[in-house]
C-alpha positions as CSV (number, residue, x, y, z in Angstrom):
1,A,5.3,-5.7,2.2
2,T,5.2,-2.0,2.7
3,A,1.4,-1.8,2.5
4,G,0.9,-4.8,4.8
5,S,3.3,-3.3,7.4
6,V,1.7,0.2,7.1
7,D,-1.8,-1.3,7.6
8,A,-0.8,-3.4,10.6
9,A,0.9,-0.5,12.3
10,A,-1.9,2.0,11.5
11,Y,-4.6,-0.4,12.6
12,L,-2.9,-1.2,15.9
13,L,-1.6,2.3,16.8
14,R,-3.9,4.8,15.0
15,E,-7.6,4.4,15.8
16,Q,-8.0,1.0,14.0
17,V,-7.7,2.5,10.5
18,F,-6.1,1.2,7.4
19,V,-4.0,3.4,5.1
20,A,-3.8,1.0,2.1
21,N,-6.8,-1.3,2.5
22,M,-9.8,0.8,1.5
23,T,-12.2,-2.2,1.7
24,G,-11.5,-2.5,5.4
25,N,-11.9,1.3,5.8
26,T,-15.2,1.2,4.0
27,V,-16.5,-1.5,6.4
28,L,-15.1,0.4,9.4
29,L,-16.7,3.7,8.1
30,A,-20.1,2.1,8.0
31,I,-19.6,0.7,11.6
32,S,-18.4,4.1,12.8
33,L,-21.5,5.8,11.3
34,L,-23.8,3.2,12.8
35,R,-22.2,3.7,16.2
36,H,-22.3,7.5,15.9
37,Q,-18.5,7.7,16.1
38,Y,-18.3,10.6,13.7
39,S,-14.6,11.5,14.2
40,G,-13.6,7.9,13.3
41,A,-16.0,8.0,10.4
42,A,-14.5,11.2,9.2
43,L,-10.9,9.9,9.3
44,R,-11.9,6.7,7.5
45,G,-13.9,8.6,4.9
46,G,-10.9,10.9,4.5
47,L,-8.5,8.0,4.0
48,I,-10.8,6.6,1.3
49,A,-11.0,10.0,-0.5
50,T,-7.3,10.6,-0.3
51,F,-6.4,7.2,-1.6
52,L,-8.7,7.8,-4.5
53,A,-7.1,11.1,-5.1
54,G,-3.7,9.4,-5.1
55,V,-4.9,7.0,-7.9
56,M,-6.1,10.0,-9.9
57,I,-2.7,11.8,-9.4
58,S,-0.9,8.7,-10.6
59,Q,-3.0,8.5,-13.7
60,L,-2.3,12.2,-14.5
61,L,1.5,11.6,-14.0
62,A,1.2,8.6,-16.4
63,R,-0.4,10.8,-19.0
64,I,2.5,13.3,-18.7
65,A,5.1,10.6,-18.9
66,G,3.5,8.6,-21.6
67,E,1.6,5.3,-21.0
68,R,3.1,4.4,-17.6
69,P,5.0,6.3,-14.9
70,T,8.8,6.5,-15.5
71,K,11.4,4.8,-13.3
72,F,12.3,8.2,-11.9
73,Q,8.7,9.0,-11.1
74,R,8.3,5.6,-9.3
75,A,11.5,6.0,-7.3
76,A,10.5,9.6,-6.4
77,L,7.1,8.4,-5.3
78,L,8.6,5.8,-3.0
79,G,11.1,8.4,-1.7
80,I,8.2,10.7,-0.7
81,Q,6.3,7.9,0.8
82,A,9.4,6.9,2.9
83,F,9.7,10.5,4.0
84,V,6.0,10.5,5.2
85,L,6.6,7.2,7.0
86,L,9.7,8.6,8.7
87,L,7.6,11.6,9.9
88,L,5.1,9.2,11.3
89,A,7.9,7.3,13.1
90,W,9.3,10.5,14.4
91,K,5.9,11.6,15.7
92,G,5.9,8.4,17.7
93,A,2.7,7.9,19.7
94,A,1.5,11.5,19.2
95,A,-2.2,11.4,18.8
96,D,-2.4,14.1,16.1
97,T,-1.1,12.2,13.1
98,H,-4.2,12.3,11.0
99,L,-2.8,14.6,8.4
100,L,0.2,12.3,7.9
101,L,-2.1,9.3,7.6
102,L,-4.1,11.1,5.0
103,L,-1.0,12.1,3.1
104,L,0.3,8.5,3.3
105,A,-3.1,7.3,1.9
106,V,-2.5,9.6,-1.1
107,M,0.9,8.2,-1.6
108,L,-0.3,4.6,-1.4
109,G,-3.1,5.4,-3.9
110,V,-0.4,6.7,-6.3
111,Q,1.8,3.7,-5.5
112,N,-0.9,1.2,-6.4
113,S,-1.7,2.8,-9.6
114,A,2.0,3.5,-10.6
115,F,3.1,-0.1,-10.0
116,R,0.1,-1.9,-11.5
117,Y,2.1,-3.7,-14.1
118,I,5.0,-5.8,-12.7
119,G,6.7,-8.5,-14.7
120,G,3.8,-8.6,-17.2
121,F,1.2,-9.0,-14.5
122,H,-1.5,-6.6,-13.2
123,L,-0.7,-6.7,-9.5
124,N,-2.1,-4.5,-6.7
125,T,0.7,-3.4,-4.4
126,T,-1.4,-1.9,-1.6
127,F,-4.3,-4.3,-1.1
128,I,-4.4,-8.1,-1.7
129,T,-8.0,-9.1,-2.5
130,G,-7.6,-8.7,-6.3
131,D,-4.3,-10.5,-6.2
132,L,-5.9,-13.4,-4.3
133,E,-8.6,-13.6,-6.9
134,Q,-5.9,-13.7,-9.7
135,L,-4.0,-16.4,-7.7
136,G,-7.1,-18.6,-7.6
137,E,-7.7,-18.1,-11.3
138,A,-4.0,-18.9,-12.0
139,I,-4.1,-22.1,-10.0
140,V,-6.8,-23.6,-12.3
141,D,-5.4,-21.9,-15.5
142,R,-4.0,-24.5,-17.9
143,Q,-1.7,-22.0,-19.8
144,H,1.4,-20.8,-18.1
145,P,0.1,-21.4,-14.6
146,R,3.6,-21.5,-12.9
147,A,4.5,-17.8,-13.7
148,K,1.1,-16.5,-12.7
149,V,0.8,-18.6,-9.6
150,S,4.3,-17.5,-8.4
151,A,3.7,-13.8,-9.1
152,F,0.4,-13.7,-7.2
153,L,1.5,-16.0,-4.5
154,M,4.6,-13.8,-3.9
155,S,2.4,-10.7,-3.8
156,W,0.3,-12.3,-1.0
157,I,3.4,-13.5,0.8
158,G,4.9,-10.0,0.6
159,Y,1.8,-8.4,2.0
160,A,1.4,-10.9,4.8
161,G,5.1,-10.8,5.7
162,G,4.9,-7.0,5.8
163,A,1.8,-7.2,8.0
164,L,3.7,-9.5,10.4
165,L,6.6,-7.0,10.5
166,G,4.3,-4.1,11.0
167,A,2.5,-5.8,13.8
168,F,5.8,-6.8,15.4
169,G,6.9,-3.1,15.3
170,A,3.6,-1.9,16.7
171,F,3.8,-4.4,19.6
172,D,7.5,-4.3,20.4
173,F,8.4,-0.6,19.7
174,P,5.2,1.4,19.2
175,Q,7.0,4.7,19.5
176,S,8.8,4.2,16.2
177,A,6.7,1.4,14.6
178,F,6.5,3.2,11.2
179,L,10.2,2.8,10.8
180,V,9.5,-0.8,9.6
181,P,7.5,0.3,6.5
182,A,9.8,3.3,6.0
183,V,12.8,0.9,5.7
184,L,10.8,-1.4,3.3
185,T,9.8,1.6,1.2
186,L,13.4,2.9,1.0
187,A,14.6,-0.6,0.0
188,S,11.9,-0.6,-2.7
189,A,13.0,2.9,-3.9
190,L,16.5,1.7,-4.2
191,A,15.5,-1.5,-6.1
192,V,13.4,0.6,-8.6
193,A,16.3,3.1,-9.0
């Protein structure tokens, strides 16, 4: 839900970029380059690079902690992510939020990698394409389909619901729209803790 709400708010309020969905940014990067919109291309390319850096940071943290990040590391990650979102909400409609968006992309890269295994399933928490693929496979799977279908369906519902909340925030209170994902992230941090 957090990633969906962040992506909706960022797309609607910040130069049509995604902070969690790197597939979308890759397509938009290519379009920006084709249209000679180099500042937009630089931002999208930067978001892709920082998301990738976040995944790498998460892997390094996992090596330090053992096989997977600890509960404390996961809660701390979400706390830092919530702080960045609160900064974005505080900045409101200020045009110069690129650094915060890049920092948020790092945090979402870390989040996706740190929370890959939830309830025995490999879920993506910041983008949905892989989870939809897993849902399709689970629907036709003959062994334990109910648990798999419910896990991947809930992942999609959470992302879509978050996107609805993020779009609602962007349309109805754009000055502080990033409060929606901040609250969702704080609730996640509390649940993990």
